MOPAC internal coordinates of N, CA, C and O (Angstrom, degrees):
PM7 1SCF
backbone

  N    0.0000 0     0.00 0     0.00 0    0    0    0
  C    1.4923 1     0.00 0     0.00 0    1    0    0
  C    1.5355 1   107.94 1     0.00 0    2    1    0
  O    1.2310 1   123.36 1   -39.61 1    3    2    1
  N    1.3144 1   111.16 1   140.39 1    3    2    1
  C    1.4360 1   119.24 1   179.00 1    5    3    2
  C    1.5315 1   108.92 1   -82.95 1    6    5    3
  O    1.2310 1   122.38 1   -10.35 1    7    6    5
  N    1.4401 1   113.05 1   169.65 1    7    6    5
  C    1.4056 1   117.15 1  -177.11 1    9    7    6
  C    1.5826 1   113.03 1   -66.14 1   10    9    7
  O    1.2310 1   118.58 1   151.36 1   11   10    9
  N    1.3404 1   120.31 1   -28.64 1   11   10    9
  C    1.4428 1   123.35 1  -178.03 1   13   11   10
  C    1.5759 1   109.92 1   -69.52 1   14   13   11
  O    1.2310 1   121.26 1   141.70 1   15   14   13
  N    1.3568 1   115.19 1   -38.30 1   15   14   13
  C    1.4804 1   118.92 1  -179.65 1   17   15   14
  C    1.5234 1   108.20 1   -73.95 1   18   17   15
  O    1.2310 1   118.68 1   140.09 1   19   18   17
  N    1.2928 1   120.13 1   -39.91 1   19   18   17
  C    1.4370 1   121.62 1   174.75 1   21   19   18
  C    1.5129 1   113.37 1   -58.29 1   22   21   19
  O    1.2310 1   120.33 1   131.66 1   23   22   21
  N    1.3554 1   116.98 1   -48.34 1   23   22   21
  C    1.4182 1   121.47 1   176.60 1   25   23   22
  C    1.5484 1   112.57 1   -58.22 1   26   25   23
  O    1.2310 1   119.36 1   140.63 1   27   26   25
  N    1.3299 1   118.82 1   -39.37 1   27   26   25
  C    1.3829 1   124.90 1   179.50 1   29   27   26
  C    1.5779 1   110.15 1   -60.86 1   30   29   27
  O    1.2310 1   121.15 1   126.56 1   31   30   29
  N    1.3143 1   115.40 1   -53.44 1   31   30   29
  C    1.4838 1   117.48 1   179.48 1   33   31   30
  C    1.5385 1   116.00 1   -68.80 1   34   33   31
  O    1.2310 1   119.94 1   154.09 1   35   34   33
  N    1.2665 1   117.71 1   -25.91 1   35   34   33
  C    1.4662 1   120.05 1   174.79 1   37   35   34
  C    1.4586 1   108.16 1   -69.79 1   38   37   35
  O    1.2310 1   121.33 1   135.64 1   39   38   37
  N    1.3796 1   115.05 1   -44.36 1   39   38   37
  C    1.5102 1   116.41 1   178.79 1   41   39   38
  C    1.5307 1   110.60 1   -62.65 1   42   41   39
  O    1.2310 1   120.23 1   138.26 1   43   42   41
  N    1.3832 1   117.17 1   -41.74 1   43   42   41
  C    1.4709 1   116.54 1  -179.90 1   45   43   42
  C    1.5675 1   111.89 1   -60.57 1   46   45   43
  O    1.2310 1   122.42 1   136.60 1   47   46   45
  N    1.3423 1   112.97 1   -43.40 1   47   46   45
  C    1.5149 1   117.71 1  -178.12 1   49   47   46
  C    1.5596 1   108.79 1   -62.62 1   50   49   47
  O    1.2310 1   121.51 1   136.09 1   51   50   49
  N    1.3691 1   114.72 1   -43.91 1   51   50   49
  C    1.4208 1   115.86 1  -179.96 1   53   51   50
  C    1.4720 1   112.70 1   -67.35 1   54   53   51
  O    1.2310 1   118.48 1   143.90 1   55   54   53
  N    1.2815 1   120.50 1   -36.10 1   55   54   53
  C    1.4881 1   122.49 1   174.12 1   57   55   54
  C    1.5096 1   113.15 1   -62.55 1   58   57   55
  O    1.2310 1   119.32 1   139.60 1   59   58   57
  N    1.3353 1   118.91 1   -40.40 1   59   58   57
  C    1.4648 1   121.78 1  -178.99 1   61   59   58
  C    1.5191 1   107.34 1   -69.71 1   62   61   59
  O    1.2310 1   120.17 1   137.77 1   63   62   61
  N    1.3319 1   117.29 1   -42.23 1   63   62   61
  C    1.4885 1   121.05 1  -177.88 1   65   63   62
  C    1.5467 1   108.25 1   -60.06 1   66   65   63
  O    1.2310 1   119.02 1   128.84 1   67   66   65
  N    1.3028 1   119.47 1   -51.16 1   67   66   65
  C    1.4849 1   121.74 1   178.68 1   69   67   66
  C    1.4953 1   111.31 1   -64.80 1   70   69   67
  O    1.2310 1   119.00 1   140.80 1   71   70   69
  N    1.3033 1   119.51 1   -39.20 1   71   70   69
  C    1.4731 1   121.55 1   175.04 1   73   71   70
  C    1.4694 1   114.76 1   -54.90 1   74   73   71
  O    1.2310 1   122.47 1   123.48 1   75   74   73
  N    1.3726 1   112.87 1   -56.52 1   75   74   73
  C    1.5208 1   121.22 1   176.17 1   77   75   74
  C    1.4731 1   113.65 1   -55.37 1   78   77   75
  O    1.2310 1   120.85 1   134.31 1   79   78   77
  N    1.3620 1   115.99 1   -45.69 1   79   78   77
  C    1.5155 1   119.88 1   179.33 1   81   79   78
  C    1.5500 1   109.74 1   -58.77 1   82   81   79
  O    1.2310 1   120.60 1   133.93 1   83   82   81
  N    1.3022 1   116.45 1   -46.07 1   83   82   81
  C    1.4841 1   118.50 1   178.11 1   85   83   82
  C    1.5549 1   110.09 1   -62.01 1   86   85   83
  O    1.2310 1   120.31 1   138.80 1   87   86   85
  N    1.3919 1   117.02 1   -41.20 1   87   86   85
  C    1.3453 1   117.91 1  -174.12 1   89   87   86
  C    1.6110 1   110.48 1   -69.50 1   90   89   87
  O    1.2310 1   121.55 1   142.78 1   91   90   89
  N    1.2927 1   114.65 1   -37.22 1   91   90   89
  C    1.4371 1   114.27 1   176.67 1   93   91   90
  C    1.5911 1   112.32 1   -65.58 1   94   93   91
  O    1.2310 1   120.62 1   141.53 1   95   94   93
  N    1.3185 1   116.43 1   -38.47 1   95   94   93
  C    1.4896 1   118.14 1   176.13 1   97   95   94
  C    1.5127 1   112.16 1   -63.62 1   98   97   95
  O    1.2310 1   121.99 1   126.12 1   99   98   97
  N    1.3549 1   113.79 1   -53.88 1   99   98   97
  C    1.4168 1   115.02 1  -176.92 1  101   99   98
  C    1.5040 1   118.49 1   -68.00 1  102  101   99
  O    1.2310 1   120.23 1   149.29 1  103  102  101
  N    1.3078 1   117.16 1   -30.71 1  103  102  101
  C    1.4300 1   119.98 1  -176.58 1  105  103  102
  C    1.5006 1   110.23 1   -87.74 1  106  105  103
  O    1.2310 1   118.76 1   133.74 1  107  106  105
  N    1.2900 1   119.98 1   -46.26 1  107  106  105
  C    1.4975 1   123.28 1  -175.62 1  109  107  106
  C    1.4831 1   111.23 1   -81.68 1  110  109  107
  O    1.2310 1   119.09 1   140.59 1  111  110  109
  N    1.2013 1   119.34 1   -39.41 1  111  110  109
  C    1.5094 1   118.55 1  -174.61 1  113  111  110
  C    1.5320 1   109.74 1   -88.78 1  114  113  111
  O    1.2310 1   120.95 1   127.24 1  115  114  113
  N    1.3315 1   115.78 1   -52.76 1  115  114  113
  C    1.5025 1   122.20 1  -169.65 1  117  115  114
  C    1.5459 1   111.29 1   -92.50 1  118  117  115
  O    1.2310 1   120.67 1   170.01 1  119  118  117
  N    1.3292 1   116.32 1    -9.99 1  119  118  117
  C    1.5110 1   124.17 1  -179.79 1  121  119  118
  C    1.4918 1   109.98 1    55.18 1  122  121  119
  O    1.2310 1   121.43 1  -132.48 1  123  122  121
  N    1.3043 1   114.87 1    47.52 1  123  122  121
  C    1.5160 1   124.20 1   172.14 1  125  123  122
  C    1.4735 1   108.33 1  -110.26 1  126  125  123
  O    1.2310 1   120.07 1   -23.25 1  127  126  125
  N    1.3953 1   117.46 1   156.75 1  127  126  125
  C    1.4226 1   121.22 1   164.98 1  129  127  126
  C    1.5614 1   104.84 1   -76.89 1  130  129  127
  O    1.2310 1   122.90 1   -41.43 1  131  130  129
  N    1.3701 1   112.06 1   138.57 1  131  130  129
  C    1.5374 1   112.41 1  -175.29 1  133  131  130
  C    1.5416 1   114.52 1   -71.09 1  134  133  131
  O    1.2310 1   122.82 1   -90.08 1  135  134  133
  N    1.3338 1   112.20 1    89.92 1  135  134  133
  C    1.4180 1   114.17 1  -178.76 1  137  135  134
  C    1.5874 1   113.04 1   -83.09 1  138  137  135
  O    1.2310 1   121.18 1   147.51 1  139  138  137
  N    1.3670 1   115.35 1   -32.49 1  139  138  137
  C    1.4634 1   116.69 1  -173.69 1  141  139  138
  C    1.5294 1   109.14 1   -93.77 1  142  141  139
  O    1.2310 1   119.01 1   158.82 1  143  142  141
  N    1.2681 1   119.50 1   -21.18 1  143  142  141
  C    1.4146 1   124.37 1  -177.00 1  145  143  142
  C    1.5310 1   116.36 1   -48.65 1  146  145  143
  O    1.2310 1   122.18 1   123.93 1  147  146  145
  N    1.3033 1   113.44 1   -56.07 1  147  146  145
  C    1.4599 1   118.14 1  -179.44 1  149  147  146
  C    1.5069 1   113.11 1   -62.16 1  150  149  147
  O    1.2310 1   118.93 1   142.01 1  151  150  149
  N    1.3493 1   119.64 1   -37.99 1  151  150  149
  C    1.4389 1   125.20 1   179.54 1  153  151  150
  C    1.5980 1   110.26 1   -64.75 1  154  153  151
  O    1.2310 1   122.87 1   133.97 1  155  154  153
  N    1.3237 1   112.10 1   -46.03 1  155  154  153
  C    1.4264 1   116.04 1  -175.64 1  157  155  154
  C    1.5836 1   111.17 1   -76.21 1  158  157  155
  O    1.2310 1   118.65 1   153.19 1  159  158  157
  N    1.3264 1   120.17 1   -26.81 1  159  158  157
  C    1.4966 1   123.32 1   170.95 1  161  159  158
  C    1.4440 1   110.62 1   -71.04 1  162  161  159
  O    1.2310 1   117.63 1   145.73 1  163  162  161
  N    1.3414 1   122.12 1   -34.27 1  163  162  161
  C    1.3705 1   125.60 1   176.25 1  165  163  162
  C    1.5990 1   110.69 1   -72.32 1  166  165  163
  O    1.2310 1   120.41 1   143.92 1  167  166  165
  N    1.2379 1   116.83 1   -36.08 1  167  166  165
  C    1.4166 1   124.52 1   177.85 1  169  167  166
  C    1.5331 1   109.78 1   -63.57 1  170  169  167
  O    1.2310 1   121.70 1   136.27 1  171  170  169
  N    1.4568 1   114.36 1   -43.73 1  171  170  169
  C    1.4267 1   118.72 1   177.32 1  173  171  170
  C    1.6004 1   113.20 1   -61.33 1  174  173  171
  O    1.2310 1   123.76 1   136.51 1  175  174  173
  N    1.3680 1   110.39 1   -43.49 1  175  174  173
  C    1.4786 1   117.36 1   173.27 1  177  175  174
  C    1.4570 1   115.92 1   -57.81 1  178  177  175
  O    1.2310 1   121.94 1   134.20 1  179  178  177
  N    1.3518 1   113.89 1   -45.80 1  179  178  177
  C    1.3825 1   116.40 1   177.47 1  181  179  178
  C    1.5989 1   120.56 1   -68.20 1  182  181  179
  O    1.2310 1   123.00 1   149.96 1  183  182  181
  N    1.3466 1   111.86 1   -30.04 1  183  182  181
  C    1.4254 1   114.39 1   173.02 1  185  183  182
  C    1.4296 1   118.14 1   -68.10 1  186  185  183
  O    1.2310 1   120.74 1   152.04 1  187  186  185
  N    1.3731 1   116.18 1   -27.96 1  187  186  185
  C    1.5199 1   117.89 1   173.32 1  189  187  186
  C    1.3991 1   110.26 1   -70.42 1  190  189  187
  O    1.2310 1   119.08 1   138.35 1  191  190  189
  N    1.4077 1   119.36 1   -41.65 1  191  190  189
  C    1.4853 1   123.74 1  -179.10 1  193  191  190
  C    1.5506 1   109.48 1   -77.22 1  194  193  191
  O    1.2310 1   118.39 1   -14.23 1  195  194  193
  N    1.2163 1   120.67 1   165.77 1  195  194  193
  C    1.4153 1   127.12 1   177.16 1  197  195  194
  C    1.4997 1   112.49 1  -119.92 1  198  197  195
  O    1.2310 1   121.44 1   -58.22 1  199  198  197
  N    1.3290 1   114.84 1   121.78 1  199  198  197
  C    1.4863 1   117.89 1   177.65 1  201  199  198
  C    1.4886 1   109.51 1   109.04 1  202  201  199
  O    1.2310 1   122.83 1   -29.24 1  203  202  201
  N    1.3388 1   112.19 1   150.76 1  203  202  201
  C    1.5007 1   121.53 1  -175.45 1  205  203  202
  C    1.4328 1   111.49 1   -59.25 1  206  205  203
  O    1.2310 1   120.85 1   124.54 1  207  206  205
  N    1.3894 1   115.98 1   -55.46 1  207  206  205
  C    1.4894 1   119.98 1  -170.40 1  209  207  206
  C    1.5531 1   109.44 1   -73.95 1  210  209  207
  O    1.2310 1   116.15 1   141.30 1  211  210  209
  N    1.3425 1   124.92 1   -38.70 1  211  210  209
  C    1.3857 1   124.08 1   178.19 1  213  211  210
  C    1.5155 1   112.50 1   -68.59 1  214  213  211
  O    1.2310 1   120.21 1   146.47 1  215  214  213
  N    1.2835 1   117.20 1   -33.53 1  215  214  213
  C    1.4520 1   122.93 1   172.26 1  217  215  214
  C    1.5011 1   114.76 1   -62.81 1  218  217  215
  O    1.2310 1   124.18 1   136.44 1  219  218  217
  N    1.3296 1   109.59 1   -43.56 1  219  218  217
  C    1.4711 1   118.52 1   176.80 1  221  219  218
  C    1.5423 1   113.22 1   -62.60 1  222  221  219
  O    1.2310 1   122.05 1   136.03 1  223  222  221
  N    1.3283 1   113.69 1   -43.97 1  223  222  221
  C    1.4709 1   116.56 1   179.07 1  225  223  222
  C    1.5531 1   111.00 1   -68.29 1  226  225  223
  O    1.2310 1   119.66 1   140.28 1  227  226  225
  N    1.2892 1   118.26 1   -39.72 1  227  226  225
  C    1.4949 1   120.31 1   175.02 1  229  227  226
  C    1.5389 1   109.31 1   -63.41 1  230  229  227
  O    1.2310 1   118.78 1   144.68 1  231  230  229
  N    1.3094 1   119.93 1   -35.32 1  231  230  229
  C    1.5379 1   120.85 1  -179.02 1  233  231  230
  C    1.5309 1   105.70 1   -76.42 1  234  233  231
  O    1.2310 1   116.89 1   145.74 1  235  234  233
  N    1.2469 1   123.52 1   -34.26 1  235  234  233
  C    1.4529 1   125.85 1  -179.16 1  237  235  234
  C    1.5213 1   108.03 1   -65.42 1  238  237  235
  O    1.2310 1   120.21 1   129.84 1  239  238  237
  N    1.2683 1   117.21 1   -50.16 1  239  238  237
  C    1.4927 1   118.89 1  -178.35 1  241  239  238
  C    1.5059 1   110.10 1   -67.17 1  242  241  239
  O    1.2310 1   119.01 1   137.92 1  243  242  241
  N    1.3172 1   119.49 1   -42.08 1  243  242  241
  C    1.4025 1   117.19 1   175.54 1  245  243  242
  C    1.4777 1   116.63 1   -64.24 1  246  245  243
  O    1.2310 1   118.39 1   150.14 1  247  246  245
  N    1.3528 1   120.68 1   -29.86 1  247  246  245
  C    1.4198 1   129.62 1   172.22 1  249  247  246
  C    1.5276 1   111.67 1   -65.68 1  250  249  247
  O    1.2310 1   122.52 1   138.09 1  251  250  249
  N    1.2762 1   112.79 1   -41.91 1  251  250  249
  C    1.5820 1   114.30 1   176.56 1  253  251  250
  C    1.4999 1   111.49 1   -72.29 1  254  253  251
  O    1.2310 1   118.33 1   143.55 1  255  254  253
  N    1.2668 1   120.79 1   -36.45 1  255  254  253
  C    1.4626 1   120.24 1   174.82 1  257  255  254
  C    1.5118 1   112.70 1   -66.23 1  258  257  255
  O    1.2310 1   121.86 1   136.26 1  259  258  257
  N    1.3308 1   114.04 1   -43.74 1  259  258  257
  C    1.4493 1   117.73 1  -179.78 1  261  259  258
  C    1.6011 1   111.84 1   -70.20 1  262  261  259
  O    1.2310 1   120.67 1   149.13 1  263  262  261
  N    1.2781 1   116.33 1   -30.87 1  263  262  261
  C    1.4432 1   118.25 1   176.31 1  265  263  262
  C    1.5403 1   110.21 1   -71.41 1  266  265  263
  O    1.2310 1   121.69 1   142.05 1  267  266  265
  N    1.3278 1   114.38 1   -37.95 1  267  266  265
  C    1.5299 1   118.70 1   178.27 1  269  267  266
  C    1.6143 1   106.85 1   -66.14 1  270  269  267
  O    1.2310 1   120.18 1   141.01 1  271  270  269
  N    1.2815 1   117.27 1   -38.99 1  271  270  269
  C    1.4707 1   116.77 1  -178.80 1  273  271  270
  C    1.5551 1   113.17 1   -69.92 1  274  273  271
  O    1.2310 1   119.91 1   147.23 1  275  274  273
  N    1.3039 1   117.78 1   -32.77 1  275  274  273
  C    1.4541 1   121.44 1   174.82 1  277  275  274
  C    1.5092 1   111.29 1   -72.66 1  278  277  275
  O    1.2310 1   120.00 1   141.37 1  279  278  277
  N    1.3231 1   117.61 1   -38.63 1  279  278  277
  C    1.4029 1   122.05 1   172.72 1  281  279  278
  C    1.4476 1   117.07 1   -67.24 1  282  281  279
  O    1.2310 1   118.43 1   147.17 1  283  282  281
  N    1.2585 1   120.59 1   -32.83 1  283  282  281
  C    1.4403 1   125.76 1   176.71 1  285  283  282
  C    1.5342 1   105.69 1   -72.03 1  286  285  283
  O    1.2310 1   119.59 1   141.33 1  287  286  285
  N    1.3392 1   118.38 1   -38.67 1  287  286  285
  C    1.4772 1   118.71 1  -178.97 1  289  287  286
  C    1.5051 1   108.69 1   -65.45 1  290  289  287
  O    1.2310 1   122.36 1   140.29 1  291  290  289
  N    1.3580 1   113.08 1   -39.71 1  291  290  289
  C    1.5330 1   118.25 1   177.68 1  293  291  290
  C    1.4762 1   113.95 1   -63.72 1  294  293  291
  O    1.2310 1   121.74 1   138.04 1  295  294  293
  N    1.3432 1   114.27 1   -41.96 1  295  294  293
  C    1.4894 1   117.17 1   179.55 1  297  295  294
  C    1.5616 1   110.82 1   -64.48 1  298  297  295
  O    1.2310 1   120.18 1   134.66 1  299  298  297
  N    1.3586 1   117.27 1   -45.34 1  299  298  297
  C    1.4455 1   121.95 1  -170.66 1  301  299  298
  C    1.5946 1   110.17 1   -81.99 1  302  301  299
  O    1.2310 1   122.45 1   164.55 1  303  302  301
  N    1.3388 1   112.90 1   -15.45 1  303  302  301
  C    1.4472 1   119.41 1  -179.76 1  305  303  302
  C    1.6062 1   114.59 1    55.95 1  306  305  303
  O    1.2310 1   126.08 1  -135.83 1  307  306  305
  N    1.3776 1   105.91 1    44.17 1  307  306  305
  C    1.5282 1   112.79 1  -177.43 1  309  307  306
  C    1.6030 1   111.71 1   -76.58 1  310  309  307
  O    1.2310 1   120.43 1   168.20 1  311  310  309
  N    1.3386 1   116.78 1   -11.80 1  311  310  309
  C    1.4755 1   118.16 1  -178.60 1  313  311  310
  C    1.5550 1   115.78 1    80.26 1  314  313  311
  O    1.2310 1   122.02 1  -174.79 1  315  314  313
  N    1.3106 1   113.73 1     5.21 1  315  314  313
  C    1.5069 1   115.02 1   178.58 1  317  315  314
  C    1.5345 1   110.50 1   -61.53 1  318  317  315
  O    1.2310 1   120.96 1   143.32 1  319  318  317
  N    1.3690 1   115.77 1   -36.68 1  319  318  317
  C    1.3959 1   121.41 1   171.98 1  321  319  318
  C    1.5047 1   108.14 1  -125.54 1  322  321  319
  O    1.2310 1   123.12 1  -108.71 1  323  322  321
  N    1.3505 1   111.63 1    71.29 1  323  322  321
  C    1.4598 1   120.85 1  -175.89 1  325  323  322
  C    1.5263 1   113.62 1   -59.68 1  326  325  323
  O    1.2310 1   118.51 1   144.46 1  327  326  325
  N    1.2454 1   120.45 1   -35.54 1  327  326  325
  C    1.4212 1   123.24 1  -176.79 1  329  327  326
  C    1.5427 1   111.79 1   -67.57 1  330  329  327
  O    1.2310 1   120.07 1   158.61 1  331  330  329
  N    1.3405 1   117.47 1   -21.39 1  331  330  329
  C    1.4220 1   120.77 1  -178.18 1  333  331  330
  C    1.5324 1   111.54 1   -73.11 1  334  333  331
  O    1.2310 1   119.13 1   162.00 1  335  334  333
  N    1.2290 1   119.27 1   -18.00 1  335  334  333
  C    1.4294 1   121.23 1  -177.82 1  337  335  334
  C    1.5642 1   112.22 1  -101.19 1  338  337  335
  O    1.2310 1   124.31 1  -128.21 1  339  338  337
  N    1.3428 1   109.33 1    51.79 1  339  338  337
  C    1.4445 1   119.66 1   175.16 1  341  339  338
  C    1.5249 1   113.17 1   -70.26 1  342  341  339
  O    1.2310 1   118.63 1   -28.77 1  343  342  341
  N    1.2791 1   120.22 1   151.23 1  343  342  341
  C    1.5476 1   119.75 1  -177.88 1  345  343  342
  C    1.4535 1   114.77 1   -52.61 1  346  345  343
  O    1.2310 1   119.21 1   149.04 1  347  346  345
  N    1.3768 1   119.11 1   -30.96 1  347  346  345
  C    1.4439 1   116.37 1   179.70 1  349  347  346
  C    1.5674 1   118.26 1   -70.97 1  350  349  347
  O    1.2310 1   123.65 1   164.20 1  351  350  349
  N    1.3503 1   110.60 1   -15.80 1  351  350  349
  C    1.4122 1   117.09 1  -179.02 1  353  351  350
  C    1.6197 1   113.03 1   -86.95 1  354  353  351
  O    1.2310 1   121.64 1   147.35 1  355  354  353
  N    1.2976 1   114.47 1   -32.65 1  355  354  353
  C    1.4611 1   122.33 1  -173.20 1  357  355  354
  C    1.5850 1   111.70 1   -52.24 1  358  357  355
  O    1.2310 1   121.75 1   134.02 1  359  358  357
  N    1.3370 1   114.26 1   -45.98 1  359  358  357
  C    1.6159 1   111.89 1  -177.40 1  361  359  358
  C    1.5810 1   107.78 1   -65.14 1  362  361  359
  O    1.2310 1   117.21 1   155.57 1  363  362  361
  N    1.2536 1   122.91 1   -24.43 1  363  362  361
  C    1.5330 1   122.40 1  -173.78 1  365  363  362
  C    1.5469 1   104.86 1   -68.48 1  366  365  363
  O    1.2310 1   119.48 1   141.16 1  367  366  365
  N    1.3013 1   118.60 1   -38.84 1  367  366  365
  C    1.5649 1   115.43 1   174.93 1  369  367  366
  C    1.5166 1   109.80 1    68.73 1  370  369  367
  O    1.2310 1   121.86 1    49.50 1  371  370  369
  N    1.3033 1   114.04 1  -130.50 1  371  370  369
  C    1.4261 1   124.43 1  -174.27 1  373  371  370
  C    1.5459 1   113.04 1   -67.45 1  374  373  371
  O    1.2310 1   119.94 1   151.32 1  375  374  373
  N    1.2421 1   117.71 1   -28.68 1  375  374  373
  C    1.5338 1   123.71 1   178.07 1  377  375  374
  C    1.5674 1   106.40 1   -64.66 1  378  377  375
  O    1.2310 1   118.09 1   144.19 1  379  378  377
  N    1.3693 1   121.24 1   -35.81 1  379  378  377
  C    1.3936 1   124.70 1   173.92 1  381  379  378
  C    1.5448 1   112.90 1   -58.14 1  382  381  379
  O    1.2310 1   122.48 1   136.24 1  383  382  381
  N    1.2696 1   112.86 1   -43.76 1  383  382  381
  C    1.4193 1   119.85 1  -175.99 1  385  383  382
  C    1.5310 1   109.46 1   -69.41 1  386  385  383
  O    1.2310 1   119.02 1   137.05 1  387  386  385
  N    1.3573 1   119.48 1   -42.95 1  387  386  385
  C    1.4295 1   122.20 1   178.63 1  389  387  386
  C    1.4814 1   111.60 1   -64.12 1  390  389  387
  O    1.2310 1   121.33 1   135.63 1  391  390  389
  N    1.3535 1   115.06 1   -44.37 1  391  390  389
  C    1.4706 1   124.70 1  -177.77 1  393  391  390
  C    1.5430 1   108.28 1   -62.13 1  394  393  391
  O    1.2310 1   118.75 1   136.75 1  395  394  393
  N    1.3550 1   119.99 1   -43.25 1  395  394  393
  C    1.4335 1   123.95 1  -175.97 1  397  395  394
  C    1.5348 1   110.71 1   -72.74 1  398  397  395
  O    1.2310 1   120.22 1   149.19 1  399  398  397
  N    1.2735 1   117.19 1   -30.81 1  399  398  397
  C    1.5332 1   114.65 1   172.66 1  401  399  398
  C    1.4498 1   111.51 1   -72.96 1  402  401  399
  O    1.2310 1   117.21 1   138.08 1  403  402  401
  N    1.2571 1   122.91 1   -41.92 1  403  402  401
  C    1.4579 1   124.90 1   177.79 1  405  403  402
  C    1.5877 1   112.76 1   -64.78 1  406  405  403
  O    1.2310 1   122.54 1   143.48 1  407  406  405
  N    1.4119 1   112.73 1   -36.52 1  407  406  405
  C    1.4479 1   116.61 1   179.69 1  409  407  406
  C    1.5100 1   108.04 1   -71.49 1  410  409  407
  O    1.2310 1   118.17 1   139.89 1  411  410  409
  N    1.2888 1   121.08 1   -40.11 1  411  410  409
  C    1.4730 1   123.22 1  -178.44 1  413  411  410
  C    1.5077 1   105.22 1   -64.77 1  414  413  411
  O    1.2310 1   117.60 1   132.35 1  415  414  413
  N    1.3136 1   122.17 1   -47.65 1  415  414  413
  C    1.4672 1   126.71 1  -174.20 1  417  415  414
  C    1.4705 1   109.36 1   -61.83 1  418  417  415
  O    1.2310 1   119.56 1   135.61 1  419  418  417
  N    1.3673 1   118.45 1   -44.39 1  419  418  417
  C    1.4544 1   119.97 1  -174.22 1  421  419  418
  C    1.5661 1   111.00 1   -69.46 1  422  421  419
  O    1.2310 1   120.01 1   138.06 1  423  422  421
  N    1.3706 1   117.58 1   -41.94 1  423  422  421
  C    1.3999 1   121.67 1  -176.56 1  425  423  422
  C    1.5236 1   108.47 1   -70.69 1  426  425  423
  O    1.2310 1   120.41 1   140.32 1  427  426  425
  N    1.3638 1   116.81 1   -39.68 1  427  426  425
  C    1.6003 1   118.54 1   178.66 1  429  427  426
  C    1.4579 1   109.03 1   -72.28 1  430  429  427
  O    1.2310 1   117.32 1   155.54 1  431  430  429
  N    1.2198 1   122.71 1   -24.46 1  431  430  429
  C    1.5227 1   123.91 1   177.40 1  433  431  430
  C    1.5517 1   107.53 1   -69.70 1  434  433  431
  O    1.2310 1   120.96 1   129.28 1  435  434  433
  N    1.3274 1   115.77 1   -50.72 1  435  434  433
  C    1.4554 1   122.32 1   176.89 1  437  435  434
  C    1.5304 1   112.66 1   -56.70 1  438  437  435
  O    1.2310 1   121.64 1   134.85 1  439  438  437
  N    1.4189 1   114.47 1   -45.15 1  439  438  437
  C    1.5347 1   119.18 1   176.44 1  441  439  438
  C    1.3899 1   108.97 1   -62.65 1  442  441  439
  O    1.2310 1   118.21 1   131.07 1  443  442  441
  N    1.4374 1   121.01 1   -48.93 1  443  442  441
  C    1.3870 1   119.58 1   178.64 1  445  443  442
  C    1.4703 1   120.42 1   -62.76 1  446  445  443
  O    1.2310 1   119.50 1   146.66 1  447  446  445
  N    1.3501 1   118.56 1   -33.34 1  447  446  445
  C    1.4033 1   121.57 1   169.83 1  449  447  446
  C    1.5172 1   113.36 1   -63.31 1  450  449  447
  O    1.2310 1   120.18 1   137.60 1  451  450  449
  N    1.1942 1   117.26 1   -42.40 1  451  450  449
  C    1.5625 1   122.91 1   178.58 1  453  451  450
  C    1.5259 1   110.66 1   -64.97 1  454  453  451
  O    1.2310 1   122.03 1   135.85 1  455  454  453
  N    1.3951 1   113.72 1   -44.15 1  455  454  453
  C    1.4815 1   116.37 1   177.55 1  457  455  454
  C    1.5183 1   113.41 1   -65.64 1  458  457  455
  O    1.2310 1   120.33 1   137.68 1  459  458  457
  N    1.2228 1   116.97 1   -42.32 1  459  458  457
  C    1.5776 1   122.72 1   178.68 1  461  459  458
  C    1.4491 1   107.25 1   -67.54 1  462  461  459
  O    1.2310 1   117.51 1   141.96 1  463  462  461
  N    1.4090 1   122.35 1   -38.04 1  463  462  461
  C    1.4517 1   120.18 1   175.77 1  465  463  462
  C    1.4899 1   112.79 1   -65.40 1  466  465  463
  O    1.2310 1   122.31 1   140.85 1  467  466  465
  N    1.3230 1   113.19 1   -39.15 1  467  466  465
  C    1.5382 1   115.75 1  -175.31 1  469  467  466
  C    1.5317 1   109.16 1   -70.51 1  470  469  467
  O    1.2310 1   118.37 1   150.16 1  471  470  469
  N    1.3090 1   120.70 1   -29.84 1  471  470  469
  C    1.4340 1   124.77 1  -179.89 1  473  471  470
  C    1.5378 1   115.18 1   -82.05 1  474  473  471
  O    1.2310 1   120.59 1   166.39 1  475  474  473
  N    1.3000 1   116.48 1   -13.61 1  475  474  473
  C    1.3970 1   124.71 1  -172.69 1  477  475  474
  C    1.5758 1   109.30 1   -72.33 1  478  477  475
  O    1.2310 1   120.10 1   180.00 1  479  478  477

C-alpha cells in the first residue's frame, strides 16, 4: 500500500473512533441524539487528510462506517447506544437505520471537507 492509501484509512479509522466516542458520551451520558459526533468525526478525518476533496472523501467514508456501526448496534440491541432506542424511534424501524446512515454520512462529509480545507 502506498502512503496515500495508508493515510486515507488512518483518517477514516480516526474519524470513526472520534465519532463513536462522541456518540457514546452524548447518547449514554447526556441522553441526546448524537448531533455533533458525525461532524467532529469527519472533522478529525479531514484534518488528517490534506485538501478539501480528499478530506471530504475521508469524512464520507468514516460517516458511512460510523452510521453502519450505530445501525448495527440498534439492530442487535446491544445497548452500546442505549439512548438511541427511545420509544419514538422504534416504530420507524428500517427507515431509522437508512436515515441514520445518510445523516452520519452527510455530516461527516461536511466536517471532513472543512477539516481538509483548514489543513490545506
